[in-house]
N, CA and C atoms of all chains as a GROMACS GRO file, in nm:
protein
  645
    1MET      N    1  10.272   4.993  10.965
    1MET     CA    2  10.380   5.060  11.046
    1MET      C    3  10.516   5.033  10.982
    2SER      N    4  10.587   5.138  10.950
    2SER     CA    5  10.719   5.120  10.885
    2SER      C    6  10.820   5.078  10.989
    3LYS      N    7  10.931   5.022  10.934
    3LYS     CA    8  11.034   4.976  11.027
    3LYS      C    9  11.096   5.087  11.112
    4GLN      N   10  11.104   5.205  11.049
    4GLN     CA   11  11.161   5.322  11.123
    4GLN      C   12  11.070   5.356  11.240
    5GLU      N   13  10.940   5.343  11.218
    5GLU     CA   14  10.847   5.373  11.327
    5GLU      C   15  10.857   5.269  11.436
    6ILE      N   16  10.876   5.142  11.397
    6ILE     CA   17  10.896   5.036  11.500
    6ILE      C   18  11.024   5.067  11.578
    7TYR      N   19  11.127   5.108  11.507
    7TYR     CA   20  11.250   5.139  11.578
    7TYR      C   21  11.230   5.259  11.673
    8ALA      N   22  11.146   5.354  11.633
    8ALA     CA   23  11.113   5.469  11.722
    8ALA      C   24  11.049   5.414  11.849
    9TRP      N   25  10.954   5.327  11.830
    9TRP     CA   26  10.881   5.273  11.948
    9TRP      C   27  10.976   5.196  12.040
   10THR      N   28  11.059   5.107  11.980
   10THR     CA   29  11.150   5.027  12.062
   10THR      C   30  11.249   5.117  12.136
   11SER      N   31  11.298   5.221  12.069
   11SER     CA   32  11.394   5.310  12.130
   11SER      C   33  11.326   5.389  12.245
   12LEU      N   34  11.200   5.428  12.225
   12LEU     CA   35  11.123   5.495  12.330
   12LEU      C   36  11.114   5.402  12.455
   13LEU      N   37  11.078   5.279  12.430
   13LEU     CA   38  11.058   5.184  12.537
   13LEU      C   39  11.195   5.157  12.610
   14SER      N   40  11.300   5.145  12.529
   14SER     CA   41  11.428   5.120  12.600
   14SER      C   42  11.472   5.239  12.679
   15SER      N   43  11.445   5.362  12.630
   15SER     CA   44  11.477   5.481  12.710
   15SER      C   45  11.400   5.485  12.838
   16ILE      N   46  11.268   5.453  12.831
   16ILE     CA   47  11.184   5.449  12.951
   16ILE      C   48  11.238   5.346  13.048
   17SER      N   49  11.279   5.226  12.996
   17SER     CA   50  11.328   5.121  13.085
   17SER      C   51  11.457   5.163  13.151
   18ILE      N   52  11.540   5.237  13.080
   18ILE     CA   53  11.668   5.284  13.138
   18ILE      C   54  11.636   5.391  13.248
   19VAL      N   55  11.536   5.471  13.226
   19VAL     CA   56  11.497   5.568  13.331
   19VAL      C   57  11.453   5.495  13.460
   20ILE      N   58  11.373   5.386  13.439
   20ILE     CA   59  11.333   5.308  13.556
   20ILE      C   60  11.452   5.248  13.626
   21PHE      N   61  11.542   5.188  13.547
   21PHE     CA   62  11.658   5.125  13.604
   21PHE      C   63  11.747   5.224  13.681
   22TYR      N   64  11.768   5.336  13.616
   22TYR     CA   65  11.854   5.440  13.680
   22TYR      C   66  11.789   5.494  13.809
   23THR      N   67  11.657   5.516  13.802
   23THR     CA   68  11.588   5.566  13.923
   23THR      C   69  11.599   5.466  14.038
   24VAL      N   70  11.583   5.334  14.009
   24VAL     CA   71  11.586   5.237  14.114
   24VAL      C   72  11.728   5.224  14.174
   25TYR      N   73  11.826   5.211  14.083
   25TYR     CA   74  11.964   5.177  14.135
   25TYR      C   75  12.050   5.302  14.167
   26ALA      N   76  12.037   5.408  14.101
   26ALA     CA   77  12.122   5.525  14.120
   26ALA      C   78  12.066   5.616  14.227
   27ILE      N   79  11.936   5.638  14.221
   27ILE     CA   80  11.872   5.735  14.312
   27ILE      C   81  11.805   5.660  14.427
   28GLY      N   82  11.739   5.554  14.393
   28GLY     CA   83  11.670   5.480  14.494
   28GLY      C   84  11.525   5.533  14.516
   29LEU      N   85  11.440   5.446  14.563
   29LEU     CA   86  11.301   5.484  14.578
   29LEU      C   87  11.277   5.518  14.731
   30PRO      N   88  11.176   5.587  14.760
   30PRO     CA   89  11.142   5.612  14.902
   30PRO      C   90  11.119   5.478  14.976
   31GLU      N   91  11.138   5.474  15.105
   31GLU     CA   92  11.134   5.344  15.178
   31GLU      C   93  11.001   5.276  15.164
   32ASN      N   94  10.894   5.357  15.163
   32ASN     CA   95  10.763   5.287  15.152
   32ASN      C   96  10.736   5.234  15.009
   33TRP      N   97  10.831   5.254  14.920
   33TRP     CA   98  10.816   5.203  14.787
   33TRP      C   99  10.895   5.069  14.769
   34ALA      N  100  10.951   5.021  14.872
   34ALA     CA  101  11.035   4.899  14.861
   34ALA      C  102  10.965   4.780  14.798
   35GLU      N  103  10.835   4.777  14.819
   35GLU     CA  104  10.759   4.662  14.762
   35GLU      C  105  10.756   4.663  14.612
   36VAL      N  106  10.750   4.786  14.554
   36VAL     CA  107  10.741   4.795  14.412
   36VAL      C  108  10.877   4.793  14.340
   37GLU      N  109  10.986   4.796  14.421
   37GLU     CA  110  11.122   4.802  14.362
   37GLU      C  111  11.150   4.683  14.273
   38SER      N  112  11.118   4.562  14.327
   38SER     CA  113  11.148   4.440  14.252
   38SER      C  114  11.057   4.432  14.130
   39GLN      N  115  10.936   4.484  14.141
   39GLN     CA  116  10.846   4.486  14.021
   39GLN      C  117  10.901   4.577  13.914
   40LEU      N  118  10.954   4.694  13.958
   40LEU     CA  119  11.007   4.786  13.857
   40LEU      C  120  11.129   4.730  13.789
   41VAL      N  121  11.220   4.665  13.866
   41VAL     CA  122  11.338   4.603  13.809
   41VAL      C  123  11.296   4.492  13.711
   42SER      N  124  11.198   4.414  13.748
   42SER     CA  125  11.149   4.308  13.663
   42SER      C  126  11.088   4.365  13.537
   43MET      N  127  11.017   4.480  13.551
   43MET     CA  128  10.958   4.544  13.430
   43MET      C  129  11.067   4.595  13.339
   44PHE      N  130  11.177   4.648  13.397
   44PHE     CA  131  11.292   4.696  13.319
   44PHE      C  132  11.345   4.583  13.230
   45PHE      N  133  11.370   4.470  13.295
   45PHE     CA  134  11.425   4.355  13.216
   45PHE      C  135  11.329   4.305  13.110
   46LYS      N  136  11.199   4.306  13.146
   46LYS     CA  137  11.096   4.257  13.047
   46LYS      C  138  11.095   4.352  12.925
   47ILE      N  139  11.093   4.479  12.950
   47ILE     CA  140  11.088   4.579  12.842
   47ILE      C  141  11.215   4.564  12.758
   48PHE      N  142  11.327   4.554  12.825
   48PHE     CA  143  11.458   4.546  12.759
   48PHE      C  144  11.460   4.426  12.668
   49LEU      N  145  11.421   4.311  12.720
   49LEU     CA  146  11.422   4.186  12.639
   49LEU      C  147  11.326   4.194  12.526
   50PHE      N  148  11.210   4.255  12.545
   50PHE     CA  149  11.110   4.273  12.441
   50PHE      C  150  11.165   4.353  12.328
   51VAL      N  151  11.228   4.468  12.367
   51VAL     CA  152  11.292   4.556  12.264
   51VAL      C  153  11.399   4.485  12.186
   52LEU      N  154  11.482   4.408  12.258
   52LEU     CA  155  11.589   4.333  12.195
   52LEU      C  156  11.530   4.233  12.093
   53PHE      N  157  11.426   4.163  12.140
   53PHE     CA  158  11.362   4.060  12.057
   53PHE      C  159  11.309   4.121  11.931
   54ILE      N  160  11.237   4.236  11.941
   54ILE     CA  161  11.177   4.302  11.822
   54ILE      C  162  11.288   4.342  11.726
   55GLU      N  163  11.395   4.399  11.777
   55GLU     CA  164  11.502   4.447  11.688
   55GLU      C  165  11.576   4.334  11.622
   56VAL      N  166  11.594   4.223  11.690
   56VAL     CA  167  11.654   4.107  11.632
   56VAL      C  168  11.566   4.047  11.520
   57ILE      N  169  11.438   4.038  11.550
   57ILE     CA  170  11.340   3.988  11.447
   57ILE      C  171  11.344   4.080  11.329
   58LEU      N  172  11.344   4.210  11.350
   58LEU     CA  173  11.344   4.303  11.232
   58LEU      C  174  11.473   4.286  11.152
   59GLY      N  175  11.579   4.266  11.224
   59GLY     CA  176  11.709   4.244  11.156
   59GLY      C  177  11.714   4.117  11.073
   60ILE      N  178  11.646   4.012  11.122
   60ILE     CA  179  11.640   3.883  11.048
   60ILE      C  180  11.550   3.895  10.930
   61LEU      N  181  11.439   3.969  10.946
   61LEU     CA  182  11.338   3.982  10.838
   61LEU      C  183  11.378   4.085  10.734
   62LYS      N  184  11.499   4.139  10.742
   62LYS     CA  185  11.542   4.245  10.650
   62LYS      C  186  11.533   4.196  10.502
   63ASN      N  187  11.461   4.269  10.421
   63ASN     CA  188  11.445   4.236  10.281
   63ASN      C  189  11.527   4.334  10.198
   64LYS      N  190  11.619   4.276  10.120
   64LYS     CA  191  11.709   4.365  10.045
   64LYS      C  192  11.638   4.447   9.940
   65ASN      N  193  11.524   4.394   9.891
   65ASN     CA  194  11.455   4.467   9.784
   65ASN      C  195  11.360   4.578   9.838
   66GLU      N  196  11.341   4.574   9.970
   66GLU     CA  197  11.246   4.666  10.034
   66GLU      C  198  11.325   4.792  10.081
   67VAL      N  199  11.260   4.909  10.055
   67VAL     CA  200  11.318   5.036  10.102
   67VAL      C  201  11.294   5.047  10.251
   68GLU      N  202  11.399   5.062  10.333
   68GLU     CA  203  11.376   5.069  10.477
   68GLU      C  204  11.364   5.209  10.528
   69LYS      N  205  11.428   5.305  10.456
   69LYS     CA  206  11.426   5.443  10.502
   69LYS      C  207  11.424   5.534  10.387
   70ASP      N  208  11.338   5.633  10.391
   70ASP     CA  209  11.329   5.730  10.277
   70ASP      C  210  11.331   5.870  10.328
   71GLU      N  211  11.301   5.966  10.237
   71GLU     CA  212  11.315   6.106  10.274
   71GLU      C  213  11.217   6.148  10.385
   72ARG      N  214  11.099   6.086  10.394
   72ARG     CA  215  11.001   6.119  10.497
   72ARG      C  216  11.056   6.071  10.635
   73ASP      N  217  11.118   5.957  10.635
   73ASP     CA  218  11.178   5.909  10.762
   73ASP      C  219  11.289   6.008  10.807
   74ASP      N  220  11.367   6.049  10.710
   74ASP     CA  221  11.479   6.144  10.742
   74ASP      C  222  11.422   6.275  10.800
   75MET      N  223  11.318   6.324  10.737
   75MET     CA  224  11.256   6.447  10.783
   75MET      C  225  11.200   6.437  10.922
   76ILE      N  226  11.128   6.325  10.946
   76ILE     CA  227  11.072   6.300  11.080
   76ILE      C  228  11.182   6.288  11.183
   77ALA      N  229  11.290   6.218  11.146
   77ALA     CA  230  11.404   6.204  11.240
   77ALA      C  231  11.464   6.344  11.273
   78CYS      N  232  11.472   6.429  11.171
   78CYS     CA  233  11.526   6.560  11.194
   78CYS      C  234  11.441   6.640  11.291
   79LYS      N  235  11.310   6.630  11.277
   79LYS     CA  236  11.220   6.700  11.369
   79LYS      C  237  11.234   6.647  11.513
   80GLY      N  238  11.244   6.515  11.526
   80GLY     CA  239  11.271   6.457  11.657
   80GLY      C  240  11.398   6.504  11.717
   81TYR      N  241  11.510   6.498  11.641
   81TYR     CA  242  11.637   6.538  11.696
   81TYR      C  243  11.634   6.689  11.734
   82ARG      N  244  11.564   6.771  11.651
   82ARG     CA  245  11.554   6.914  11.678
   82ARG      C  246  11.490   6.940  11.816
   83ASN      N  247  11.378   6.872  11.843
   83ASN     CA  248  11.307   6.891  11.968
   83ASN      C  249  11.391   6.842  12.087
   84GLY      N  250  11.452   6.720  12.067
   84GLY     CA  251  11.535   6.663  12.171
   84GLY      C  252  11.653   6.757  12.202
   85TYR      N  253  11.714   6.810  12.095
   85TYR     CA  254  11.830   6.902  12.112
   85TYR      C  255  11.793   7.026  12.187
   86HIS      N  256  11.680   7.086  12.147
   86HIS     CA  257  11.634   7.209  12.212
   86HIS      C  258  11.606   7.186  12.360
   87PHE      N  259  11.540   7.071  12.392
   87PHE     CA  260  11.510   7.040  12.531
   87PHE      C  261  11.645   7.024  12.613
   88LEU      N  262  11.735   6.954  12.552
   88LEU     CA  263  11.867   6.927  12.621
   88LEU      C  264  11.937   7.057  12.643
   89MET      N  265  11.938   7.147  12.547
   89MET     CA  266  12.006   7.277  12.560
   89MET      C  267  11.942   7.360  12.672
   90VAL      N  268  11.807   7.368  12.675
   90VAL     CA  269  11.744   7.443  12.778
   90VAL      C  270  11.770   7.380  12.916
   91ALA      N  271  11.774   7.248  12.924
   91ALA     CA  272  11.803   7.186  13.054
   91ALA      C  273  11.945   7.214  13.096
   92VAL      N  274  12.044   7.208  13.006
   92VAL     CA  275  12.183   7.234  13.046
   92VAL      C  276  12.199   7.381  13.087
   93VAL      N  277  12.139   7.470  13.013
   93VAL     CA  278  12.151   7.610  13.042
   93VAL      C  279  12.082   7.640  13.181
   94ALA      N  280  11.974   7.573  13.205
   94ALA     CA  281  11.902   7.592  13.338
   94ALA      C  282  11.990   7.546  13.450
   95VAL      N  283  12.058   7.432  13.430
   95VAL     CA  284  12.149   7.377  13.536
   95VAL      C  285  12.266   7.474  13.555
   96LEU      N  286  12.325   7.525  13.442
   96LEU     CA  287  12.435   7.618  13.450
   96LEU      C  288  12.391   7.744  13.523
   97PHE      N  289  12.274   7.792  13.490
   97PHE     CA  290  12.216   7.913  13.551
   97PHE      C  291  12.203   7.905  13.701
   98GLN      N  292  12.147   7.785  13.745
   98GLN     CA  293  12.131   7.766  13.886
   98GLN      C  294  12.262   7.750  13.960
   99MET      N  295  12.364   7.699  13.891
   99MET     CA  296  12.498   7.692  13.949
   99MET      C  297  12.555   7.832  13.975
  100ILE      N  298  12.534   7.924  13.873
  100ILE     CA  299  12.580   8.058  13.886
  100ILE      C  300  12.505   8.125  14.003
  101MET      N  301  12.374   8.099  14.007
  101MET     CA  302  12.294   8.161  14.115
  101MET      C  303  12.348   8.111  14.251
  102GLU      N  304  12.386   7.982  14.257
  102GLU     CA  305  12.443   7.929  14.378
  102GLU      C  306  12.570   8.008  14.424
  103ASP      N  307  12.659   8.029  14.325
  103ASP     CA  308  12.786   8.095  14.355
  103ASP      C  309  12.764   8.245  14.390
  104VAL      N  310  12.676   8.309  14.312
  104VAL     CA  311  12.663   8.454  14.330
  104VAL      C  312  12.573   8.489  14.449
  105LEU      N  313  12.459   8.420  14.459
  105LEU     CA  314  12.361   8.462  14.560
  105LEU      C  315  12.359   8.368  14.680
  106GLY      N  316  12.428   8.256  14.669
  106GLY     CA  317  12.422   8.154  14.774
  106GLY      C  318  12.289   8.081  14.781
  107PHE      N  319  12.217   8.088  14.668
  107PHE     CA  320  12.086   8.022  14.664
  107PHE      C  321  12.104   7.874  14.635
  108HIS      N  322  12.048   7.784  14.718
  108HIS     CA  323  12.063   7.643  14.692
  108HIS      C  324  11.933   7.583  14.640
  109SER      N  325  11.938   7.537  14.517
  109SER     CA  326  11.817   7.476  14.459
  109SER      C  327  11.819   7.325  14.485
  110PHE      N  328  11.738   7.255  14.416
  110PHE     CA  329  11.731   7.109  14.430
  110PHE      C  330  11.859   7.043  14.369
  111VAL      N  331  11.924   7.117  14.277
  111VAL     CA  332  12.046   7.058  14.213
  111VAL      C  333  12.161   7.109  14.298
  112TYR      N  334  12.178   7.048  14.406
  112TYR     CA  335  12.285   7.094  14.494
  112TYR      C  336  12.390   6.986  14.509
  113GLY      N  337  12.513   7.023  14.482
  113GLY     CA  338  12.621   6.925  14.492
  113GLY      C  339  12.641   6.852  14.360
  114SER      N  340  12.766   6.797  14.343
  114SER     CA  341  12.802   6.736  14.211
  114SER      C  342  12.721   6.609  14.183
  115VAL      N  343  12.683   6.532  14.287
  115VAL     CA  344  12.609   6.406  14.263
  115VAL      C  345  12.469   6.441  14.209
  116SER      N  346  12.405   6.538  14.271
  116SER     CA  347  12.275   6.580  14.223
  116SER      C  348  12.284   6.631  14.078
  117LEU      N  349  12.389   6.704  14.051
  117LEU     CA  350  12.412   6.759  13.916
  117LEU      C  351  12.420   6.650  13.812
  118VAL      N  352  12.495   6.543  13.847
  118VAL     CA  353  12.506   6.430  13.756
  118VAL      C  354  12.371   6.366  13.732
  119HIS      N  355  12.297   6.346  13.839
  119HIS     CA  356  12.162   6.287  13.823
  119HIS      C  357  12.075   6.373  13.732
  120VAL      N  358  12.078   6.504  13.756
  120VAL     CA  359  11.993   6.589  13.670
  120VAL      C  360  12.037   6.587  13.532
  121LEU      N  361  12.164   6.584  13.503
  121LEU     CA  362  12.213   6.580  13.363
  121LEU      C  363  12.178   6.447  13.296
  122VAL      N  364  12.190   6.336  13.372
  122VAL     CA  365  12.150   6.208  13.315
  122VAL      C  366  12.002   6.206  13.284
  123TYR      N  367  11.923   6.258  13.371
  123TYR     CA  368  11.776   6.263  13.346
  123TYR      C  369  11.748   6.353  13.229
  124ALA      N  370  11.826   6.463  13.212
  124ALA     CA  371  11.805   6.553  13.102
  124ALA      C  372  11.830   6.482  12.968
  125VAL      N  373  11.942   6.406  12.966
  125VAL     CA  374  11.979   6.332  12.844
  125VAL      C  375  11.870   6.229  12.812
  126LEU      N  376  11.829   6.154  12.910
  126LEU     CA  377  11.729   6.052  12.889
  126LEU      C  378  11.595   6.116  12.848
  127SER      N  379  11.559   6.224  12.909
  127SER     CA  380  11.435   6.293  12.872
  127SER      C  381  11.440   6.344  12.729
  128ALA      N  382  11.556   6.397  12.691
  128ALA     CA  383  11.575   6.444  12.553
  128ALA      C  384  11.556   6.330  12.454
  129SER      N  385  11.612   6.212  12.492
  129SER     CA  386  11.598   6.093  12.407
  129SER      C  387  11.455   6.051  12.391
  130ILE      N  388  11.383   6.053  12.507
  130ILE     CA  389  11.243   6.018  12.507
  130ILE      C  390  11.161   6.117  12.422
  131LEU      N  391  11.194   6.248  12.440
  131LEU     CA  392  11.119   6.350  12.364
  131LEU      C  393  11.147   6.335  12.214
  132ASN      N  394  11.269   6.303  12.179
  132ASN     CA  395  11.308   6.279  12.038
  132ASN      C  396  11.220   6.173  11.978
  133ARG      N  397  11.215   6.059  12.044
  133ARG     CA  398  11.138   5.944  11.990
  133ARG      C  399  10.991   5.968  11.997
  134ALA      N  400  10.944   6.035  12.101
  134ALA     CA  401  10.796   6.067  12.109
  134ALA      C  402  10.758   6.161  11.996
  135THR      N  403  10.844   6.257  11.964
  135THR     CA  404  10.813   6.347  11.850
  135THR      C  405  10.803   6.271  11.722
  136GLN      N  406  10.900   6.180  11.705
  136GLN     CA  407  10.898   6.097  11.579
  136GLN      C  408  10.769   6.017  11.569
  137ILE      N  409  10.730   5.954  11.680
  137ILE     CA  410  10.604   5.877  11.680
  137ILE      C  411  10.488   5.967  11.651
  138PHE      N  412  10.487   6.086  11.710
  138PHE     CA  413  10.377   6.180  11.685
  138PHE      C  414  10.363   6.206  11.534
  139TYR      N  415  10.477   6.236  11.468
  139TYR     CA  416  10.471   6.267  11.326
  139TYR      C  417  10.438   6.144  11.243
  140TYR      N  418  10.481   6.026  11.285
  140TYR     CA  419  10.443   5.903  11.212
  140TYR      C  420  10.293   5.879  11.223
  141ARG      N  421  10.237   5.902  11.343
  141ARG     CA  422  10.100   5.865  11.372
  141ARG      C  423   9.998   5.966  11.320
  142ARG      N  424  10.023   6.097  11.355
  142ARG     CA  425   9.914   6.193  11.334
  142ARG      C  426   9.946   6.309  11.244
  143ALA      N  427  10.062   6.366  11.261
  143ALA     CA  428  10.081   6.501  11.204
  143ALA      C  429  10.108   6.502  11.059
  144THR      N  430  10.082   6.622  11.000
  144THR     CA  431  10.114   6.649  10.862
  144THR      C  432  10.254   6.710  10.857
  145ILE      N  433  10.336   6.662  10.764
  145ILE     CA  434  10.470   6.722  10.750
  145ILE      C  435  10.472   6.809  10.626
  146MET      N  436   9.086   6.582  10.689
  146MET     CA  437   9.098   6.701  10.605
  146MET      C  438   9.244   6.736  10.588
  147PRO      N  439   9.289   6.760  10.464
  147PRO     CA  440   9.429   6.788  10.442
  147PRO      C  441   9.466   6.924  10.499
  148ASP      N  442   9.589   6.931  10.562
  148ASP     CA  443   9.636   7.053  10.622
  148ASP      C  444   9.725   7.134  10.523
  149SER      N  445   9.754   7.073  10.411
  149SER     CA  446   9.842   7.139  10.314
  149SER      C  447   9.763   7.198  10.200
  150ASN      N  448   9.823   7.298  10.134
  150ASN     CA  449   9.762   7.356  10.014
  150ASN      C  450   9.796   7.274   9.889
  151ILE      N  451   9.883   7.180   9.906
  151ILE     CA  452   9.922   7.099   9.791
  151ILE      C  453   9.835   6.976   9.785
  152THR      N  454   9.766   6.955   9.674
  152THR     CA  455   9.686   6.835   9.663
  152THR      C  456   9.746   6.744   9.550
  153ASN      N  457   9.707   6.625   9.544
  153ASN     CA  458   9.762   6.538   9.443
  153ASN      C  459   9.656   6.435   9.394
  154ARG      N  460   9.686   6.378   9.277
  154ARG     CA  461   9.593   6.288   9.213
  154ARG      C  462   9.653   6.146   9.208
  155ILE      N  463   9.740   6.116   9.302
  155ILE     CA  464   9.810   5.986   9.295
  155ILE      C  465   9.712   5.869   9.299
  156ARG      N  466   9.611   5.877   9.387
  156ARG     CA  467   9.515   5.765   9.393
  156ARG      C  468   9.443   5.746   9.261
  157THR      N  469   9.398   5.854   9.196
  157THR     CA  470   9.335   5.844   9.068
  157THR      C  471   9.428   5.789   8.963
  158LEU      N  472   9.549   5.835   8.963
  158LEU     CA  473   9.646   5.790   8.862
  158LEU      C  474   9.679   5.643   8.885
  159ARG      N  475   9.686   5.599   9.006
  159ARG     CA  476   9.708   5.462   9.032
  159ARG      C  477   9.593   5.373   8.980
  160PHE      N  478   9.474   5.428   8.995
  160PHE     CA  479   9.355   5.353   8.950
  160PHE      C  480   9.360   5.336   8.795
  161HIS      N  481   9.397   5.444   8.731
  161HIS     CA  482   9.400   5.439   8.579
  161HIS      C  483   9.523   5.359   8.533
  162ALA      N  484   9.623   5.340   8.619
  162ALA     CA  485   9.735   5.260   8.581
  162ALA      C  486   9.713   5.114   8.622
  163ASN      N  487   9.599   5.063   8.585
  163ASN     CA  488   9.566   4.924   8.608
  163ASN      C  489   9.567   4.890   8.756
  164GLU      N  490   9.512   4.981   8.836
  164GLU     CA  491   9.505   4.962   8.985
  164GLU      C  492   9.641   4.926   9.046
  165MET      N  493   9.738   5.005   9.007
  165MET     CA  494   9.874   4.986   9.064
  165MET      C  495   9.861   4.997   9.216
  166THR      N  496   9.931   4.909   9.287
  166THR     CA  497   9.925   4.912   9.432
  166THR      C  498  10.022   5.018   9.486
  167GLN      N  499   9.993   5.058   9.612
  167GLN     CA  500  10.083   5.153   9.676
  167GLN      C  501  10.225   5.096   9.687
  168ALA      N  502  10.231   4.967   9.716
  168ALA     CA  503  10.362   4.901   9.732
  168ALA      C  504  10.439   4.905   9.600
  169GLU      N  505  10.372   4.883   9.488
  169GLU     CA  506  10.436   4.878   9.364
  169GLU      C  507  10.489   5.018   9.326
  170LEU      N  508  10.404   5.120   9.348
  170LEU     CA  509  10.449   5.256   9.323
  170LEU      C  510  10.567   5.296   9.410
  171ALA      N  511  10.556   5.256   9.542
  171ALA     CA  512  10.666   5.284   9.636
  171ALA      C  513  10.796   5.228   9.589
  172LYS      N  514  10.788   5.098   9.541
  172LYS     CA  515  10.907   5.030   9.495
  172LYS      C  516  10.968   5.099   9.374
  173ARG      N  517  10.882   5.147   9.283
  173ARG     CA  518  10.933   5.208   9.161
  173ARG      C  519  10.993   5.346   9.186
  174VAL      N  520  10.946   5.416   9.286
  174VAL     CA  521  11.006   5.547   9.313
  174VAL      C  522  11.104   5.548   9.427
  175GLY      N  523  11.123   5.434   9.492
  175GLY     CA  524  11.224   5.418   9.592
  175GLY      C  525  11.192   5.476   9.730
  176VAL      N  526  11.063   5.459   9.769
  176VAL     CA  527  11.027   5.501   9.905
  176VAL      C  528  10.949   5.388   9.971
  177THR      N  529  10.910   5.408  10.095
  177THR     CA  530  10.829   5.306  10.161
  177THR      C  531  10.681   5.320  10.126
  178ARG      N  532  10.609   5.212  10.142
  178ARG     CA  533  10.463   5.217  10.114
  178ARG      C  534  10.393   5.321  10.203
  179GLN      N  535  10.440   5.333  10.327
  179GLN     CA  536  10.386   5.431  10.420
  179GLN      C  537  10.396   5.575  10.369
  180THR      N  538  10.501   5.602  10.298
  180THR     CA  539  10.520   5.735  10.244
  180THR      C  540  10.417   5.763  10.132
  181ILE      N  541  10.392   5.666  10.047
  181ILE     CA  542  10.286   5.679   9.946
  181ILE      C  543  10.155   5.704  10.011
  182ASN      N  544  10.127   5.624  10.114
  182ASN     CA  545  10.004   5.634  10.190
  182ASN      C  546   9.989   5.777  10.247
  183ALA      N  547  10.098   5.828  10.307
  183ALA     CA  548  10.093   5.962  10.365
  183ALA      C  549  10.075   6.071  10.253
  184LEU      N  550  10.134   6.048  10.139
  184LEU     CA  551  10.116   6.139  10.030
  184LEU      C  552   9.972   6.144   9.982
  185GLU      N  553   9.908   6.027   9.969
  185GLU     CA  554   9.771   6.022   9.925
  185GLU      C  555   9.674   6.084  10.028
  186ALA      N  556   9.712   6.075  10.153
  186ALA     CA  557   9.626   6.134  10.260
  186ALA      C  558   9.659   6.282  10.281
  187ALA      N  559   9.744   6.336  10.195
  187ALA     CA  560   9.792   6.477  10.202
  187ALA      C  561   9.854   6.507  10.335
  188LYS      N  562   9.918   6.409  10.393
  188LYS     CA  563   9.991   6.430  10.518
  188LYS      C  564  10.139   6.453  10.500
  189TYR      N  565  10.183   6.446  10.372
  189TYR     CA  566  10.323   6.470  10.351
  189TYR      C  567  10.339   6.533  10.214
  190ASN      N  568  10.426   6.639  10.210
  190ASN     CA  569  10.457   6.698  10.081
  190ASN      C  570  10.594   6.650  10.038
  191PRO      N  571  10.600   6.588   9.919
  191PRO     CA  572  10.722   6.523   9.879
  191PRO      C  573  10.824   6.627   9.834
  192SER      N  574  10.952   6.574   9.824
  192SER     CA  575  11.061   6.660   9.767
  192SER      C  576  11.034   6.673   9.618
  193LEU      N  577  11.098   6.766   9.554
  193LEU     CA  578  11.083   6.785   9.410
  193LEU      C  579  11.126   6.656   9.338
  194GLU      N  580  11.234   6.595   9.384
  194GLU     CA  581  11.285   6.477   9.319
  194GLU      C  582  11.178   6.365   9.320
  195LEU      N  583  11.117   6.345   9.440
  195LEU     CA  584  11.015   6.240   9.448
  195LEU      C  585  10.891   6.276   9.365
  196ALA      N  586  10.854   6.400   9.364
  196ALA     CA  587  10.741   6.446   9.281
  196ALA      C  588  10.766   6.414   9.131
  197PHE      N  589  10.887   6.441   9.085
  197PHE     CA  590  10.918   6.414   8.944
  197PHE      C  591  10.923   6.265   8.920
  198LYS      N  592  10.973   6.185   9.014
  198LYS     CA  593  10.979   6.040   9.000
  198LYS      C  594  10.839   5.981   8.983
  199ILE      N  595  10.747   6.032   9.073
  199ILE     CA  596  10.607   5.981   9.064
  199ILE      C  597  10.545   6.016   8.934
  200ALA      N  598  10.564   6.139   8.888
  200ALA     CA  599  10.507   6.185   8.760
  200ALA      C  600  10.564   6.099   8.647
  201GLU      N  601  10.693   6.062   8.655
  201GLU     CA  602  10.756   5.981   8.554
  201GLU      C  603  10.696   5.838   8.545
  202VAL      N  604  10.662   5.787   8.663
  202VAL     CA  605  10.603   5.654   8.667
  202VAL      C  606  10.470   5.650   8.592
  203PHE      N  607  10.391   5.758   8.605
  203PHE     CA  608  10.257   5.762   8.537
  203PHE      C  609  10.272   5.824   8.400
  204ASP      N  610  10.389   5.867   8.362
  204ASP     CA  611  10.416   5.919   8.228
  204ASP      C  612  10.329   6.046   8.206
  205VAL      N  613  10.327   6.131   8.310
  205VAL     CA  614  10.258   6.259   8.295
  205VAL      C  615  10.349   6.367   8.352
  206GLY      N  616  10.310   6.492   8.330
  206GLY     CA  617  10.385   6.604   8.387
  206GLY      C  618  10.361   6.615   8.536
  207VAL      N  619  10.455   6.680   8.603
  207VAL     CA  620  10.440   6.683   8.749
  207VAL      C  621  10.320   6.767   8.791
  208GLU      N  622  10.280   6.869   8.703
  208GLU     CA  623  10.170   6.953   8.736
  208GLU      C  624  10.035   6.874   8.721
  209GLU      N  625  10.038   6.758   8.655
  209GLU     CA  626   9.919   6.680   8.648
  209GLU      C  627   9.901   6.591   8.771
  210VAL      N  628  10.007   6.576   8.846
  210VAL     CA  629  10.001   6.494   8.964
  210VAL      C  630   9.974   6.584   9.085
  211PHE      N  631  10.052   6.692   9.093
  211PHE     CA  632  10.040   6.779   9.208
  211PHE      C  633   9.988   6.917   9.166
  212SER      N  634   9.907   6.977   9.250
  212SER     CA  635   9.858   7.111   9.226
  212SER      C  636   9.856   7.191   9.354
  213TYR      N  637   9.876   7.322   9.335
  213TYR     CA  638   9.877   7.406   9.453
  213TYR      C  639   9.752   7.494   9.456
  214GLU      N  640   9.680   7.491   9.570
  214GLU     CA  641   9.558   7.571   9.580
  214GLU      C  642   9.576   7.675   9.689
  215ARG      N  643   9.549   7.798   9.659
  215ARG     CA  644   9.564   7.903   9.758
  215ARG      C  645   9.448   7.906   9.853
   0.00000   0.00000   0.00000
């Protein structure tokens, strides 16, 4: 496994842990989920520390003679960013579209009010980040480029 | 099974070059060992520059390393 692939995995894990953290503290869980809230927060910190540990270790083990990133890594990164960017654009346009629908037709969707809008946009950004890293991992693991 | 129409003889050429390792070839052409592995498995088509560098290492023409099959 190359270092860039390890970075893709650690970034994916950190994005997932941020989603968990955001869901627990910004949105909150249903009342009957109160028991798992502490477990989710604990999982967030564990994942975050694990990712930090891996990245510090990789930084320490950096070998000056070893190539860390090459043209294949760049190409895979491009594919990941492309998918993430497309997803984000579709999400933003969908949010804008439903806002227009709200103004024109008076139709209220689930993205109602500025607070919900912020939550949806934060989730869109985090999902785009997850999609970006997942795409990269897919190309590292299976696909032909 | 390779998904690309481009095939290569890197593994054979490494064998004839005194069993050169993937890591050694990667170091000489300036890429990671994983990229050489992906090339040999026909999972990655290299840039022209990398193709010429690999051919140069084995002291052969690029058409002797890579070939295109329709």
